[in-house]
N, C-alpha and C positions, 0 to 999 in steps of 0.2 A: 666703637669705631663710629665714625659720622658716616652718613648716608653721602656716597659720591659714585654715582653711576657714570659709565663712559658718555660722553656729550649727546653722542649720538642718539641715546635713548629717549632725550626731547622731544628728536624730530620723529620718532615712529609713533603713528597714531594708533589708537584702539581700532577694533573692526566695530563700528556704532552698531552694526548689525547682531554682534553677538551679544550685544547688551539688550537689545530687542528679544532675543531669543531667550536669554535668561528669565525675562520677563513674561515672555510666552509660556515658559516652563513653569515659573510660579503659578501664573495663572491656572495651568491645567493641573496644577497640584493641589488648588484650591476647588477643582471641579467644573472650570470652564471648559468648551469645547475650542480649541483653538485651530485655523485653517492655515496649515505651514506654506507659506509661499517666499521666504525670505531666505531660505538657505540653498547655495549651488551645489546639489547633490543630490544623485540618481536616487530616487525612491525603490528601485527594484534591487532585489538580492544580486550577490555575485553567482554568474553563471554556474549553473549546477559542475559542470563538466572541469571548471577551474576549480571549485571547491575539491573535486574527486582528486586531482592533481597534486594539490596541496597535501590533500590526506595520505596520500600513497607516498609523497616524498617524506612527508614526517614520519610516518610508519617504519622508514628504515633507520632514523637516530641519525643520520647522517648531516645533520644541520650546522656544520661549519662555516668558517668565512669561506666566501666564494673569492677571486680575482676582485681588485678594487673596481675594474672596469664592468664588472657583470660577467654572469655566466655566458662560456662563448657560444653554447648550443641557444641562449636567448638572444643575445646579440646577431646571431644567424638568421634566427627567426623573424627579429624586426627587419633585417635585412629583405630576408625574403617575402615580407608582408609589405613595402616597399614596392617592389617589383609586381607583387600581385595587383595591389589596390592603385597604383601611381602609375606603374610604367618606367618607374625610376629607378637605377643601379646605383646603391649607395655600399660602400666597402663594409661588411660587418666591423672591420677594426675602429671604423669612425663613430661607432654607435657606442655611447657610454650609459649603462644602467644605471638608474640611480634611484634617490629615496623620495620619490614623486615627481613632478615639476618642479617643486619647491627646491629641491635638491639639485634638481637641474640647473635654474636660476642662479642658485648658490656659485655652484661650479664655475658657470659662464663668467659671472661677474666677478668673482675672486680672480679668474683668471684675465679678465680684460680693464675693471676699472681701476682707475690710480685716484689718488687723494684728489679732489678737486677737479674733475673730468666730470662733463657736463653729458646726461643723457636724454635724449628726448623720447618721450612717450605721450600715449594720447591721454585728454583731460574732456571726457569721462574715460577711466580704465583701470582696470584690476588694480586695486590699491597697494597691494603686496609690492608691484613691480618698483615704485618709487622706494619701496622701503628697504627691497634689496640694495640698489644702488646706493642707498644710502649709508647700510650697513657697512659698505666696502668703502667709504668715506669719496664715493661720488657724489654727484650734484643731479637730482632727479628735474627736469626741465618739462612741464606742463605743455602739451599743444592741443590747444581748445579745438575740438572739433564739432560739427553738429549734423545735423540730417544733411544740409547740402552736399558734404562731402562722403555721406554714408557713414560718419562717424569713424572714418578712416582717414589715416593722413594722406597728403599728396605731395609732389615733389616742392610744389610752391609752398606747403606748410614748411617743409623742411629748408627750402630757400630762406624762409622769412626768422627761422630760428638758428641755424646753422651759424657758429662763430668760430675762432680757433680753437676754445677749448672742448667742444663738441667732439666725443669720443664714439658716439654710436647714437642708433635708433632699436628701440624695440615696439613691435606690434605685435597684435593678437588676430589670429584670423580662423575661423569665427572668435568675434570678442566678447568680453566680459565687459559690461553689463547689457551692452545693444543687440548682440547677436549677428552684426553684420560680417560680411567677410571682403578681403580682398580678392581679386581675379588674378588672373597670370599675369596679364599687362599692367596692373600696379604694382602689383610685387617686383617685376621686372624693373619698373620705373623706378620705384624705391631703390632698389638694389644698386642701379645703375647710378642715381645721384649719391649715394652712401660710399660707392666703390670710388667714385670720382672723387669723395673727398678724405679719401684713406679712413672712413670710419669703419665701426663694426656694427654687423645688422642681425639682430636678435629677433626670430619668429617666433611666436607662442601659436600651436597648432593643436592644444590640448581637446579641441572640442571636433577635430577633425572626426569624422564618422556622423555624428550629428548634425546632419545638416539636410535639407528638405526638399528644395528645388534639384539641386544640382550639387554635385561633388566639389569638396574644395580643394583648389589646387595648391600642392605643398612646395613652399618655396626652394625646396631642395630640386626640382626641375629648372630654376634659374640659375643657382651658383652653387659650386662648390665651397666657395667663401664665407658662407653666410652658417649661423648657427640657428638649429630647429629645437624648439622644445617641445616632449611629446609626453602622455602620461596614459596609464592604465586606468585614470580614476573615472572616465566621464563617458566614452562610448565602450570601454570594455567593464565600466561598473566594478572597480575592483577599490574604492575612495580608502577604505580603510585599510589595505593592504600596504598602503606608500610605497608606491614603484612607479616610475616613469622612465623615459629615456632621453638624452642630449646628442645631437648629430652635431660633430666636431670639424670644422677645418680640418687637414691633416696635419698642417704645421704646427698646429696648438694641441695634439693630443699628448705628449710628453706632459706637458705642462698641467692638463686636465689629468691626469694619472695621477701625478704627484699631489696635486691638490686632494683629489678623491680618497688617496692613500692615507691622507693625514686628517682630512674632514669625516669621513662615514667608515674608514678602511673598506669596507664593502655594502652592497645593498641587499635588504634581508634576504636571507638564503631559502626561506619556505615560501616567501609573494615570488621570487624570481621561478621556482619550480611550478607555481603554481600559473605564472603567466604565459609559462609554454603551451598550456590550454587555450590559450586565449585566442589563439589564431588557428585553432580547429575548426573545420567546416560545422560541427556541431554547435560549437560555441558563436561563432560569427552567425547562423543561422537564429541562435535566440537576440544577439544583438541586433540585426536588421528588424526582425517584428517589434523591439521594441523603439527602434527608430521610428517604424509607421507609428507607435502609439505617442510617442513625444509629438510627431506632426499633426495628429489628431488633437492633442491637447490645445498645441500651439493654434489649430484654427479654430477651434471653439472659444478660447480665451481672448483672442485677441480683438473680434467682433463685440463680444460680449464687455470687454472694457472700454473700446470705443462707444459703447452704447450708453456707457455712465457718466461720458463726458471725458475720458482720459484720451489724450491724444498718441498717437502711434506713427510719430515721422516716417521713422525709417524701418520697415518692414523687417524683421530678422529676418536670416537666411539659414541659422545654425545656432549651436547650443540652445539653452532652454529658458531662454527670459526675453521677456518683453521692459523695455525701458520706456516708459509713459509717461507724457507730459501732463501734469495734474495741475497747471497754472489755472486753467478754468474752474479750478474745482475749489482750491484752497492756496494762499499765498506763499504756505512752508511744508515743505515735503517731510520734512522731519517732523514736525508737530504734525501732521496728518496722518504720519506712520504711528505716531505713538495714539492716537484717538482711534485710527481703524484698529487698532489692537486692543485698546481698552474699552470700546464701545460697539464694534462689531465683531470682535475675535479673529480678526484678520491678519495676519501676520506679513509684512512686505520690507523690502529693505530703500530706506532713502537714498537721494542721490549724491548726499553728504559723504558717502563710502567710497565715492568713484572719484572723485577729484574736488576743484575748486570753479569750475567751468559749469554757472548756474546749476549748482546743484539742487537747490529751492524748489527749481522747476520739475523734478522728475521723480517717479518711485519705479523701482524695479520689483518685477512680479517672475517668481520663477514656477514654471509649470512642471514642478515633480511630485505632485500629487495626481491621485486619480480623475477622471471628467467630472465624478460625481462630487466631489469634494470642491473642484474648482468652481461648480455651478452653484455650490452652496455658497461659496465667498462672494462669488458676483449676487446673488441674492441678498446677501448679508450688506454687502456694500451697496445696493440698491435701494435698501430699509435706511441706511445710514445718510446716504445723499437725498433720499425723499425722492427717488425717482423710481 
């Protein structure tokens, strides 16, 4: 049989950072020591109360399918978390438990994206978002953003890019790769524009909880008509459990339920029982201590990188990334990332993974390792650059 994949496959780009990671692992196998600053995954283990809850549930042997939209008690717990953390009342019925934030985005775009519909996304931004749009035959349209707008879109950006084919806007706050946030006034302005143009607004909030000067406001405080994607991966540090949630406007719940039934049947049962412990006071105390440690790492690494000649035009307010301008050090960030790995033993992510807007100028450093290892990476780069 001849090789004939669907045309969409040609438009799905690989994660370049995964190729760097594979090379880093190969170097480690040969005996090299590599400081990993490339992958966006917390280095802390899953909090012990969450592990215990999973073990207790698995011990019962009752690991059957749950309802397609998730365990009712977990949906209630998430709704209670919104009341506690944000002072926002969200009906538990609107909360759909998913196979990670990726599952949430899959459901949202399966529900909303028509063939040929255009979706606005920031450039730079999380690369999978544009691929989710393409997978459902939509057309991703990048909005070039820079430090002047804190790497976030504004109503002026939307006015310049919106056209009759535009179906909606996808944003992230805090954002990957920049760590910048949208305030409540900014979220309100974006929602007002999108609603006035009868579009859909999807807000990725998976780095909520990992903010450092101020808590991020949830877009759910702005409107009940937008979509919010969340995850147990980042703040709750349950990446491998593959669990998240989607807050859905009420009118679309039945559509999303049908899609969830067919695409996933149900989320992971042991992961859902584990997540019930994620909101306990014991777990939250662990997570808040780890948030303080992420801030300590950021506050060490940012000035250290600047001392090497990297530019940080927009100081990250959340997540665990520094998106650094390396143009004073090298003309091409992809080549620089390769050299840093091979010659200095430091793994970082080139801007090429995050879009087409000046990717050669930027490297993303993830501070998802101990301060001592970050210091080792800085010293290696200091020697590499002769500084």
